C-alpha positions as a Markdown table, in Angstrom:
| # | Residue | x | y | z |
|---|---|---|---|---|
| 1 | Unk | 89.4 | 90.9 | -17.0 |
| 2 | Unk | 91.3 | 91.4 | -13.7 |
| 3 | Unk | 92.6 | 94.8 | -14.7 |
| 4 | Unk | 89.0 | 96.0 | -15.1 |
| 5 | Unk | 88.0 | 94.6 | -11.8 |
| 6 | Unk | 91.1 | 96.1 | -10.1 |
| 7 | Unk | 90.3 | 99.5 | -11.6 |
| 8 | Unk | 86.7 | 99.3 | -10.5 |
| 9 | Unk | 87.8 | 98.5 | -6.9 |
| 10 | Unk | 90.3 | 101.3 | -6.8 |
| 11 | Unk | 87.7 | 103.8 | -8.1 |
| 12 | Unk | 85.1 | 102.9 | -5.5 |
| 13 | Unk | 85.0 | 105.5 | -2.7 |
| 14 | Unk | 85.7 | 103.1 | 0.1 |
| 15 | Unk | 86.3 | 105.8 | 2.7 |
| 16 | Unk | 83.8 | 108.4 | 1.9 |
| 17 | Unk | 81.9 | 107.8 | 5.1 |
| 18 | Unk | 83.1 | 106.8 | 8.5 |
| 19 | Unk | 82.9 | 103.1 | 8.9 |
| 20 | Unk | 83.3 | 103.3 | 12.6 |
| 21 | Unk | 80.3 | 105.5 | 12.9 |
| 22 | Unk | 82.1 | 108.6 | 14.0 |
| 23 | Unk | 80.1 | 110.9 | 11.8 |
| 24 | Unk | 81.0 | 113.0 | 8.8 |
| 25 | Unk | 84.5 | 113.1 | 7.5 |
| 26 | Unk | 86.8 | 115.5 | 9.3 |
| 27 | Unk | 90.1 | 114.9 | 7.6 |
| 28 | Unk | 91.4 | 115.9 | 4.2 |
| 29 | Unk | 89.8 | 114.3 | 1.1 |
| 30 | Unk | 87.0 | 112.7 | 3.2 |
| 31 | Unk | 89.4 | 110.9 | 5.5 |
| 32 | Unk | 87.5 | 110.6 | 8.9 |
| 33 | Unk | 89.4 | 111.3 | 12.1 |
| 34 | Unk | 88.4 | 108.0 | 13.6 |
| 35 | Unk | 89.7 | 106.2 | 10.5 |
| 36 | Unk | 93.0 | 108.1 | 10.9 |
| 37 | Unk | 93.3 | 106.8 | 14.5 |
| 38 | Unk | 92.6 | 103.3 | 13.3 |
| 39 | Unk | 95.4 | 103.6 | 10.7 |
| 40 | Unk | 97.7 | 104.9 | 13.5 |
| 41 | Unk | 96.9 | 102.0 | 15.7 |
| 42 | Unk | 97.6 | 99.5 | 12.9 |
| 43 | Unk | 100.9 | 101.3 | 12.3 |
| 44 | Unk | 101.9 | 101.0 | 16.0 |
| 45 | Unk | 101.1 | 97.3 | 15.9 |
| 46 | Unk | 103.3 | 96.9 | 12.9 |
| 47 | Unk | 106.1 | 98.7 | 14.8 |
| 48 | Unk | 105.9 | 96.0 | 17.5 |
| 49 | Unk | 105.6 | 93.4 | 14.8 |
| 50 | Unk | 108.9 | 94.7 | 13.3 |
| 51 | Unk | 110.5 | 94.8 | 16.8 |
| 52 | Unk | 109.5 | 91.2 | 17.6 |
| 53 | Unk | 110.9 | 90.0 | 14.2 |
| 54 | Unk | 114.3 | 91.8 | 14.3 |
| 55 | Unk | 114.9 | 91.3 | 18.1 |
| 56 | Unk | 116.2 | 87.8 | 17.5 |
| 57 | Unk | 119.0 | 89.1 | 15.4 |
| 58 | Unk | 120.1 | 91.4 | 18.2 |
| 59 | Unk | 120.3 | 88.6 | 20.8 |
| 60 | Unk | 121.5 | 85.8 | 18.5 |
| 61 | Unk | 125.2 | 86.2 | 19.5 |
| 62 | Unk | 124.2 | 86.2 | 23.2 |
| 63 | Unk | 122.1 | 83.0 | 22.8 |
| 64 | Unk | 125.1 | 81.3 | 21.1 |
| 65 | Unk | 127.7 | 82.4 | 23.6 |
| 66 | Unk | 125.9 | 83.1 | 27.0 |
| 67 | Unk | 123.0 | 80.7 | 27.5 |
| 68 | Unk | 124.8 | 77.3 | 27.6 |
| 69 | Unk | 122.1 | 75.9 | 25.3 |
| 70 | Unk | 124.7 | 74.5 | 22.9 |
| 71 | Unk | 123.7 | 76.5 | 19.9 |
| 72 | Unk | 125.9 | 76.6 | 16.9 |
| 73 | Unk | 125.7 | 79.0 | 13.9 |
| 74 | Unk | 123.6 | 76.4 | 12.0 |
| 75 | Unk | 121.3 | 75.6 | 14.9 |
| 76 | Unk | 120.9 | 79.3 | 15.7 |
| 77 | Unk | 119.7 | 79.7 | 12.1 |
| 78 | Unk | 117.2 | 77.0 | 12.6 |
| 79 | Unk | 115.9 | 78.6 | 15.8 |
| 80 | Unk | 115.7 | 81.9 | 14.0 |
| 81 | Unk | 113.6 | 80.3 | 11.3 |
| 82 | Unk | 110.9 | 79.2 | 13.7 |
| 83 | Unk | 109.3 | 82.6 | 13.9 |
| 84 | Unk | 109.1 | 82.7 | 10.1 |
| 85 | Unk | 107.5 | 79.2 | 10.0 |
| 86 | Unk | 104.8 | 80.6 | 12.3 |
| 87 | Unk | 104.5 | 83.7 | 10.2 |
| 88 | Unk | 103.9 | 81.6 | 7.1 |
| 89 | Unk | 101.1 | 79.8 | 8.9 |
| 90 | Unk | 99.7 | 83.0 | 10.3 |
| 91 | Unk | 99.8 | 85.0 | 7.1 |
| 92 | Unk | 98.0 | 82.4 | 5.1 |
| 93 | Unk | 95.2 | 81.7 | 7.5 |
| 94 | Unk | 94.8 | 85.1 | 9.1 |
| 95 | Unk | 94.5 | 86.8 | 5.7 |
| 96 | Unk | 91.7 | 84.4 | 4.8 |
| 97 | Unk | 90.1 | 84.6 | 8.2 |
| 98 | Unk | 90.1 | 88.5 | 8.1 |
| 99 | Unk | 88.0 | 88.2 | 4.9 |
| 100 | Unk | 85.4 | 86.0 | 6.6 |
| 101 | Unk | 85.7 | 86.5 | 10.3 |
| 102 | Unk | 86.5 | 90.2 | 10.5 |
| 103 | Unk | 89.5 | 92.5 | 10.3 |
| 104 | Unk | 89.3 | 93.8 | 13.8 |
| 105 | Unk | 89.0 | 90.5 | 15.6 |
| 106 | Unk | 91.8 | 89.0 | 13.5 |
| 107 | Unk | 94.1 | 92.0 | 14.1 |
| 108 | Unk | 93.5 | 92.0 | 17.9 |
| 109 | Unk | 93.8 | 88.3 | 18.2 |
| 110 | Unk | 97.1 | 88.3 | 16.3 |
| 111 | Unk | 98.5 | 91.1 | 18.4 |
| 112 | Unk | 97.7 | 89.4 | 21.7 |
| 113 | Unk | 99.2 | 86.1 | 20.4 |
| 114 | Unk | 102.5 | 87.6 | 19.3 |
| 115 | Unk | 102.8 | 89.8 | 22.5 |
| 116 | Unk | 102.1 | 86.9 | 25.0 |
| 117 | Unk | 104.5 | 84.4 | 23.4 |
| 118 | Unk | 107.2 | 87.0 | 22.8 |
| 119 | Unk | 107.1 | 87.8 | 26.5 |
| 120 | Unk | 107.3 | 84.1 | 27.4 |
| 121 | Unk | 110.5 | 83.8 | 25.3 |
| 122 | Unk | 112.3 | 85.7 | 28.1 |
| 123 | Unk | 111.7 | 82.8 | 30.4 |
| 124 | Unk | 112.6 | 80.0 | 28.0 |
| 125 | Unk | 114.8 | 77.3 | 29.7 |
| 126 | Unk | 116.3 | 75.9 | 26.6 |
| 127 | Unk | 116.6 | 76.2 | 22.8 |
| 128 | Unk | 113.7 | 73.9 | 22.1 |
| 129 | Unk | 111.2 | 75.8 | 24.2 |
| 130 | Unk | 112.5 | 79.1 | 22.9 |
| 131 | Unk | 112.1 | 77.9 | 19.3 |
| 132 | Unk | 108.5 | 76.7 | 20.0 |
| 133 | Unk | 107.6 | 80.0 | 21.6 |
| 134 | Unk | 109.0 | 81.9 | 18.6 |
| 135 | Unk | 106.9 | 79.7 | 16.3 |
| 136 | Unk | 103.7 | 80.5 | 18.2 |
| 137 | Unk | 104.6 | 84.2 | 18.3 |
| 138 | Unk | 105.3 | 84.1 | 14.6 |
| 139 | Unk | 101.7 | 82.9 | 13.9 |
| 140 | Unk | 100.5 | 86.2 | 15.4 |
| 141 | Unk | 103.3 | 88.2 | 13.7 |
| 142 | Unk | 102.5 | 86.7 | 10.3 |
| 143 | Unk | 98.7 | 87.2 | 10.6 |
| 144 | Unk | 98.9 | 90.9 | 11.7 |
| 145 | Unk | 100.4 | 92.4 | 8.5 |
| 146 | Unk | 97.9 | 91.1 | 5.9 |
| 147 | Unk | 94.9 | 91.8 | 8.2 |
| 148 | Unk | 96.1 | 95.3 | 9.1 |
| 149 | Unk | 96.9 | 96.2 | 5.5 |
| 150 | Unk | 93.5 | 94.9 | 4.3 |
| 151 | Unk | 91.7 | 97.0 | 6.9 |
| 152 | Unk | 93.8 | 100.1 | 6.1 |
| 153 | Unk | 93.1 | 99.7 | 2.4 |
| 154 | Unk | 89.4 | 100.0 | 3.2 |
| 155 | Unk | 89.7 | 103.0 | 5.5 |
| 156 | Unk | 91.6 | 105.3 | 3.3 |
| 157 | Unk | 90.6 | 107.0 | 0.0 |
| 158 | Unk | 91.5 | 105.0 | -3.0 |
| 159 | Unk | 94.0 | 107.5 | -4.3 |
| 160 | Unk | 95.9 | 107.3 | -1.0 |
| 161 | Unk | 95.9 | 103.5 | -0.8 |
| 162 | Unk | 99.3 | 102.8 | -2.2 |
| 163 | Unk | 101.0 | 105.6 | -0.3 |
| 164 | Unk | 99.4 | 104.8 | 3.1 |
| 165 | Unk | 100.1 | 101.0 | 2.6 |
| 166 | Unk | 103.8 | 101.8 | 1.9 |
| 167 | Unk | 104.1 | 104.3 | 4.8 |
| 168 | Unk | 102.4 | 101.9 | 7.3 |
| 169 | Unk | 105.0 | 99.3 | 6.5 |
| 170 | Unk | 107.6 | 101.7 | 7.8 |
| 171 | Unk | 106.6 | 100.4 | 11.2 |
| 172 | Unk | 108.6 | 97.1 | 10.5 |
| 173 | Unk | 112.1 | 98.8 | 10.2 |
| 174 | Unk | 111.2 | 101.3 | 12.8 |
| 175 | Unk | 110.5 | 98.5 | 15.2 |
| 176 | Unk | 113.8 | 96.9 | 14.0 |
| 177 | Unk | 115.6 | 100.1 | 14.6 |
| 178 | Unk | 114.2 | 100.3 | 18.2 |
| 179 | Unk | 115.4 | 96.7 | 18.8 |
| 180 | Unk | 118.9 | 97.6 | 17.7 |
| 181 | Unk | 118.9 | 100.9 | 19.7 |
| 182 | Unk | 117.7 | 99.5 | 22.9 |
| 183 | Unk | 119.9 | 96.4 | 22.5 |
| 184 | Unk | 123.1 | 98.4 | 22.6 |
| 185 | Unk | 122.6 | 99.5 | 26.3 |
| 186 | Unk | 120.2 | 96.8 | 27.6 |
| 187 | Unk | 121.8 | 93.6 | 26.5 |
| 188 | Unk | 125.2 | 94.2 | 28.3 |
| 189 | Unk | 123.4 | 95.6 | 31.4 |
| 190 | Unk | 120.5 | 93.1 | 31.8 |
| 191 | Unk | 121.1 | 90.2 | 29.4 |
| 192 | Unk | 119.2 | 89.0 | 26.4 |
| 193 | Unk | 115.8 | 88.3 | 28.2 |
| 194 | Unk | 115.1 | 92.0 | 28.7 |
| 195 | Unk | 114.7 | 92.4 | 24.9 |
| 196 | Unk | 111.6 | 90.2 | 24.8 |
| 197 | Unk | 110.0 | 91.8 | 27.8 |
| 198 | Unk | 109.6 | 95.0 | 25.8 |
| 199 | Unk | 106.5 | 93.3 | 24.2 |
| 200 | Unk | 104.6 | 94.0 | 27.4 |
| 201 | Unk | 104.2 | 97.6 | 26.1 |
| 202 | Unk | 102.1 | 96.3 | 23.1 |
| 203 | Unk | 100.0 | 94.2 | 25.4 |
| 204 | Unk | 99.1 | 96.9 | 27.9 |
| 205 | Unk | 99.2 | 100.0 | 25.7 |
| 206 | Unk | 98.6 | 99.4 | 22.0 |
| 207 | Unk | 96.1 | 96.6 | 22.1 |
| 208 | Unk | 93.7 | 98.5 | 24.3 |
| 209 | Unk | 93.9 | 101.4 | 21.8 |
| 210 | Unk | 93.0 | 98.8 | 19.1 |
| 211 | Unk | 90.0 | 97.7 | 21.0 |
| 212 | Unk | 88.8 | 101.3 | 21.1 |
| 213 | Unk | 89.6 | 102.6 | 17.7 |
| 214 | Unk | 89.7 | 99.7 | 15.2 |
| 215 | Unk | 86.3 | 99.3 | 13.4 |
| 216 | Unk | 85.0 | 95.9 | 12.7 |
| 217 | Unk | 85.0 | 94.6 | 9.1 |
| 218 | Unk | 83.4 | 96.8 | 6.6 |
| 219 | Unk | 80.8 | 94.2 | 6.0 |
| 220 | Unk | 78.4 | 96.2 | 3.8 |
| 221 | Unk | 81.2 | 97.2 | 1.4 |
| 222 | Unk | 82.7 | 93.8 | 1.1 |
| 223 | Unk | 79.3 | 92.1 | 0.9 |
| 224 | Unk | 78.4 | 94.4 | -2.0 |
| 225 | Unk | 81.7 | 93.7 | -3.7 |
| 226 | Unk | 81.2 | 89.9 | -3.3 |
| 227 | Unk | 77.7 | 90.2 | -4.7 |
| 228 | Unk | 79.1 | 92.0 | -7.8 |
| 229 | Unk | 81.7 | 89.3 | -8.1 |
| 230 | Unk | 79.7 | 86.3 | -7.2 |
| 231 | Unk | 81.7 | 84.1 | -9.5 |
| 232 | Unk | 84.8 | 85.0 | -7.5 |
| 233 | Unk | 84.0 | 83.9 | -3.9 |
| 234 | Unk | 86.5 | 84.7 | -1.2 |
| 235 | Unk | 89.1 | 82.0 | -0.9 |
| 236 | Unk | 92.4 | 80.8 | -2.2 |
| 237 | Unk | 90.8 | 78.9 | -5.1 |
| 238 | Unk | 89.8 | 82.3 | -6.6 |
| 239 | Unk | 93.4 | 83.5 | -6.5 |
| 240 | Unk | 94.7 | 80.4 | -8.4 |
| 241 | Unk | 92.4 | 80.5 | -11.4 |
| 242 | Unk | 91.6 | 83.0 | -14.1 |
| 243 | Unk | 91.8 | 85.9 | -14.2 |
| 244 | Unk | 94.1 | 86.1 | -11.1 |
| 245 | Unk | 96.3 | 83.0 | -11.2 |
| 246 | Unk | 99.3 | 84.3 | -13.1 |
| 247 | Unk | 99.6 | 87.5 | -11.1 |
| 248 | Unk | 99.0 | 85.7 | -7.8 |
| 249 | Unk | 101.9 | 83.3 | -8.5 |
| 250 | Unk | 104.3 | 86.1 | -9.6 |
| 251 | Unk | 103.4 | 88.3 | -6.6 |
| 252 | Unk | 104.0 | 85.4 | -4.2 |
| 253 | Unk | 107.4 | 84.4 | -5.7 |
| 254 | Unk | 108.5 | 88.1 | -5.8 |
| 255 | Unk | 107.6 | 88.3 | -2.1 |
| 256 | Unk | 109.5 | 85.1 | -1.3 |
| 257 | Unk | 112.8 | 86.3 | -2.8 |
| 258 | Unk | 112.4 | 89.8 | -1.4 |
| 259 | Unk | 111.7 | 88.5 | 2.1 |
| 260 | Unk | 114.7 | 86.1 | 1.8 |
| 261 | Unk | 117.0 | 89.2 | 1.4 |
| 262 | Unk | 115.3 | 91.4 | 4.0 |
| 263 | Unk | 114.9 | 88.8 | 6.8 |
| 264 | Unk | 118.2 | 87.1 | 6.0 |
| 265 | Unk | 119.9 | 90.5 | 6.6 |
| 266 | Unk | 117.8 | 91.2 | 9.7 |
| 267 | Unk | 118.6 | 87.9 | 11.3 |
| 268 | Unk | 122.3 | 87.6 | 10.5 |
| 269 | Unk | 123.7 | 91.1 | 10.0 |
| 270 | Unk | 124.8 | 91.7 | 13.6 |
| 271 | Unk | 126.5 | 88.3 | 13.8 |
| 272 | Unk | 128.0 | 88.8 | 10.3 |
| 273 | Unk | 129.6 | 92.0 | 11.4 |
| 274 | Unk | 130.9 | 90.5 | 14.6 |
| 275 | Unk | 132.5 | 87.7 | 12.5 |
| 276 | Unk | 134.0 | 90.4 | 10.4 |
| 277 | Unk | 135.8 | 91.8 | 13.4 |
| 278 | Unk | 133.5 | 94.4 | 14.9 |
| 279 | Unk | 132.3 | 94.3 | 18.6 |
| 280 | Unk | 128.7 | 93.9 | 19.6 |
| 281 | Unk | 128.0 | 97.6 | 19.9 |
| 282 | Unk | 129.4 | 98.3 | 16.4 |
| 283 | Unk | 127.6 | 95.3 | 14.9 |
| 284 | Unk | 124.3 | 96.6 | 16.3 |
| 285 | Unk | 124.9 | 100.1 | 14.7 |
| 286 | Unk | 125.3 | 98.3 | 11.4 |
| 287 | Unk | 121.9 | 96.7 | 12.0 |
| 288 | Unk | 120.6 | 100.2 | 12.9 |
| 289 | Unk | 121.8 | 101.5 | 9.6 |
| 290 | Unk | 120.0 | 98.8 | 7.7 |
| 291 | Unk | 116.8 | 99.5 | 9.5 |
| 292 | Unk | 117.0 | 103.3 | 9.3 |
| 293 | Unk | 117.6 | 102.7 | 5.5 |
| 294 | Unk | 114.4 | 100.7 | 5.5 |
| 295 | Unk | 112.5 | 103.5 | 7.3 |
| 296 | Unk | 113.8 | 106.0 | 4.7 |
| 297 | Unk | 112.9 | 103.5 | 2.0 |
| 298 | Unk | 109.3 | 103.4 | 3.2 |
| 299 | Unk | 109.0 | 107.2 | 2.8 |
| 300 | Unk | 111.0 | 107.4 | -0.5 |
| 301 | Unk | 109.1 | 104.5 | -2.1 |
| 302 | Unk | 105.8 | 105.9 | -0.9 |
| 303 | Unk | 106.5 | 109.1 | -2.8 |
| 304 | Unk | 108.0 | 107.4 | -5.8 |
| 305 | Unk | 105.3 | 104.7 | -6.0 |
| 306 | Unk | 102.7 | 107.4 | -6.2 |
| 307 | Unk | 104.7 | 109.3 | -8.8 |
| 308 | Unk | 105.9 | 106.5 | -11.0 |
| 309 | Unk | 103.8 | 103.5 | -10.0 |
| 310 | Unk | 104.5 | 100.8 | -7.4 |
| 311 | Unk | 105.9 | 98.2 | -9.8 |
| 312 | Unk | 108.4 | 100.4 | -11.7 |
| 313 | Unk | 109.5 | 101.8 | -8.3 |
| 314 | Unk | 109.8 | 98.3 | -6.9 |
| 315 | Unk | 112.0 | 97.2 | -9.8 |
| 316 | Unk | 114.4 | 100.1 | -9.1 |
| 317 | Unk | 114.4 | 99.5 | -5.3 |
| 318 | Unk | 115.3 | 95.8 | -5.8 |
| 319 | Unk | 118.1 | 96.7 | -8.1 |
| 320 | Unk | 119.5 | 99.2 | -5.6 |
| 321 | Unk | 119.5 | 96.6 | -2.9 |
| 322 | Unk | 121.3 | 94.1 | -5.1 |
| 323 | Unk | 123.9 | 96.6 | -6.1 |
| 324 | Unk | 124.5 | 97.8 | -2.4 |
| 325 | Unk | 125.0 | 94.2 | -1.2 |
| 326 | Unk | 127.4 | 93.4 | -4.0 |
| 327 | Unk | 129.5 | 96.4 | -3.0 |
| 328 | Unk | 129.8 | 94.9 | 0.5 |
| 329 | Unk | 131.6 | 91.9 | -0.9 |
| 330 | Unk | 134.5 | 94.1 | -2.1 |
| 331 | Unk | 135.4 | 95.0 | 1.5 |
| 332 | Unk | 134.9 | 98.8 | 1.3 |
| 333 | Unk | 135.8 | 101.3 | 4.0 |
| 334 | Unk | 133.5 | 101.5 | 7.0 |
| 335 | Unk | 131.7 | 104.7 | 5.8 |
| 336 | Unk | 130.9 | 102.9 | 2.6 |
| 337 | Unk | 129.7 | 99.9 | 4.5 |
| 338 | Unk | 127.2 | 102.1 | 6.4 |
| 339 | Unk | 126.0 | 103.7 | 3.1 |
| 340 | Unk | 125.6 | 100.3 | 1.4 |
| 341 | Unk | 123.6 | 99.0 | 4.3 |
| 342 | Unk | 121.3 | 102.0 | 4.2 |
| 343 | Unk | 120.8 | 101.4 | 0.5 |
| 344 | Unk | 120.2 | 97.7 | 1.2 |
| 345 | Unk | 117.5 | 98.7 | 3.7 |
| 346 | Unk | 115.9 | 101.2 | 1.3 |
| 347 | Unk | 115.9 | 98.6 | -1.4 |
| 348 | Unk | 114.8 | 95.4 | 0.3 |
| 349 | Unk | 112.1 | 96.8 | 2.6 |
| 350 | Unk | 111.0 | 99.4 | 0.0 |
| 351 | Unk | 110.5 | 96.6 | -2.5 |
| 352 | Unk | 108.3 | 94.6 | -0.1 |
| 353 | Unk | 106.2 | 97.7 | 0.8 |
| 354 | Unk | 105.5 | 98.3 | -2.8 |
| 355 | Unk | 104.6 | 94.7 | -3.5 |
| 356 | Unk | 102.1 | 94.9 | -0.6 |
| 357 | Unk | 100.7 | 98.2 | -2.0 |
| 358 | Unk | 100.4 | 96.7 | -5.5 |
| 359 | Unk | 98.6 | 93.6 | -4.2 |
| 360 | Unk | 96.2 | 95.6 | -2.0 |
| 361 | Unk | 95.2 | 97.6 | -5.1 |
| 362 | Unk | 95.1 | 94.8 | -7.6 |
| 363 | Unk | 92.4 | 92.6 | -6.1 |
| 364 | Unk | 88.7 | 93.3 | -5.3 |
| 365 | Unk | 87.8 | 93.9 | -1.6 |
| 366 | Unk | 86.4 | 90.5 | -0.9 |
| 367 | Unk | 89.7 | 88.9 | -1.9 |
| 368 | Unk | 92.1 | 91.5 | -0.6 |
| 369 | Unk | 92.9 | 90.0 | 2.8 |
| 370 | Unk | 93.2 | 86.5 | 1.2 |
| 371 | Unk | 95.5 | 87.8 | -1.6 |
| 372 | Unk | 97.7 | 89.6 | 0.9 |
| 373 | Unk | 97.8 | 86.5 | 3.1 |
| 374 | Unk | 98.7 | 84.4 | 0.1 |
| 375 | Unk | 101.5 | 86.6 | -1.1 |
| 376 | Unk | 103.0 | 87.1 | 2.4 |
| 377 | Unk | 102.4 | 83.4 | 3.4 |
| 378 | Unk | 104.2 | 82.0 | 0.4 |
| 379 | Unk | 106.7 | 84.8 | 0.8 |
| 380 | Unk | 107.5 | 83.6 | 4.3 |
| 381 | Unk | 109.1 | 80.5 | 2.8 |
| 382 | Unk | 111.9 | 82.9 | 1.9 |
| 383 | Unk | 111.9 | 84.3 | 5.4 |
| 384 | Unk | 112.1 | 80.7 | 6.8 |
| 385 | Unk | 114.9 | 79.7 | 4.5 |
| 386 | Unk | 117.1 | 82.8 | 4.9 |
| 387 | Unk | 118.3 | 82.3 | 8.5 |
| 388 | Unk | 119.0 | 78.6 | 7.8 |
| 389 | Unk | 120.8 | 79.3 | 4.5 |
| 390 | Unk | 122.9 | 82.0 | 6.2 |
| 391 | Unk | 123.8 | 79.7 | 9.0 |
| 392 | Unk | 124.7 | 76.8 | 6.7 |
| 393 | Unk | 126.8 | 79.1 | 4.5 |
| 394 | Unk | 128.8 | 80.2 | 7.5 |
| 395 | Unk | 129.0 | 76.7 | 9.0 |
| 396 | Unk | 130.4 | 75.4 | 5.7 |
| 397 | Unk | 133.3 | 77.8 | 5.9 |
| 398 | Unk | 132.3 | 80.0 | 2.9 |
| 399 | Unk | 132.6 | 83.2 | 5.0 |
| 400 | Unk | 130.7 | 86.4 | 5.5 |
| 401 | Unk | 130.6 | 87.4 | 1.9 |
| 402 | Unk | 128.7 | 84.2 | 0.9 |
| 403 | Unk | 125.7 | 85.6 | 2.8 |
| 404 | Unk | 125.9 | 89.0 | 1.1 |
| 405 | Unk | 126.1 | 87.3 | -2.3 |
| 406 | Unk | 123.1 | 85.1 | -1.5 |
| 407 | Unk | 121.0 | 88.1 | -0.4 |
| 408 | Unk | 122.1 | 90.2 | -3.4 |
| 409 | Unk | 121.2 | 87.5 | -5.8 |
| 410 | Unk | 117.7 | 87.2 | -4.3 |
| 411 | Unk | 117.2 | 91.0 | -4.6 |
| 412 | Unk | 118.2 | 90.8 | -8.3 |
| 413 | Unk | 115.7 | 87.9 | -8.9 |
| 414 | Unk | 113.0 | 90.1 | -7.3 |
| 415 | Unk | 113.8 | 92.9 | -9.8 |
| 416 | Unk | 113.4 | 90.4 | -12.7 |
| 417 | Unk | 110.1 | 89.0 | -11.4 |
| 418 | Unk | 108.7 | 92.5 | -10.9 |
| 419 | Unk | 109.7 | 93.2 | -14.5 |
| 420 | Unk | 107.5 | 90.4 | -15.6 |
| 421 | Unk | 104.6 | 91.7 | -13.4 |
| 422 | Unk | 105.0 | 95.2 | -14.9 |
| 423 | Unk | 105.0 | 93.7 | -18.4 |
| 424 | Unk | 101.8 | 91.7 | -17.6 |
| 425 | Unk | 100.1 | 94.8 | -16.2 |
| 426 | Unk | 101.0 | 96.8 | -19.3 |
| 427 | Unk | 99.7 | 94.1 | -21.6 |
| 428 | Unk | 96.5 | 93.9 | -19.7 |
| 429 | Unk | 96.1 | 97.7 | -19.9 |
| 430 | Unk | 96.6 | 97.6 | -23.7 |
| 431 | Unk | 94.1 | 94.8 | -24.1 |
| 432 | Unk | 91.5 | 96.7 | -22.1 |
| 433 | Unk | 92.2 | 99.8 | -24.1 |
| 434 | Unk | 91.8 | 97.9 | -27.4 |
| 435 | Unk | 88.5 | 96.3 | -26.2 |
| 436 | Unk | 87.1 | 99.7 | -25.3 |
| 437 | Unk | 87.8 | 101.2 | -28.8 |
């Protein structure tokens, strides 16, 4: 039964020795210093991943108004979706590749890919080239997160796995917060291209750190795991048959609706607030509130997920996001708008962090990268759809509130799906307990 297999994986001391060969453990609870550096490098790469994702939302109004490319709200949504199409491709194939080719190679390759093509976006001559470059950058962006999470899950002690996975994903909204912060002074002074040149820092600083500190795939551990589970070879086929199929489908759909809400807000919020009557600087501070809420959500949900379990906490987080977005529809005072956006950030990103943590702990090591890639790859369908749906709702004349209602509804659906996952886990636990009596 998958619950037994999951429990066995979680109990295995995967970080009791230094996989990078740095000698005995020097951190708390057997957490080697070199492993800690590898986790830090992965987090820094996730920060740039988050920056490169959210940066489009900060420049979208400039692309529509200042480039002469002829973009409308609907076509701007299509261009915004291109990165998420690439992410869907990258997440599915890089997660699988990291299980067979190696975590380190996959992470470095994805980081180089998204950095180079993000930099090239600054020199795009038209919307078609810009969209193509965003798609290629998206392949690297989508491949990095499942590969990095799979590596980190193998480097940290099992009891820290959920907490570290959740905290590491704080890099996404931190990167988004940096995009909003630097956009406030840089876009008016230098124009939108400067926002994409920031990716040079990842290329010349963080990637060299990755080459130094990231260990290669923990081959001995995963080979042993695969030998114990020879009937479950690494691959998508294993995820879509017993005993994993039901949970794999639920995790993927829950990720889809959660990413619809998170990336829909990330892509459209600055433009939505401008349409509501705020200037660019104020609109970007609303985006900053959303991303700072997501950073806080990473910390809060890391603690709560450890205390109450990732799935119950994720249900609460999704419900908080839905409620916060519904309040925005009522046209509250500005102070309340900021608070609701913080709660929306806490809820949407916190939910996604907790889903990643749950997936990383649910599957055996030889399927972990594939499972994360599957959930995030299918989930990117929501990320692809969100910018387009947001643009189409605005283009049809339904107004700003139509976007908030759509994103609130998707967060509510996520809470319901996570409830099903929690029920399924509880039922499996009772069945295992009964079989052991």
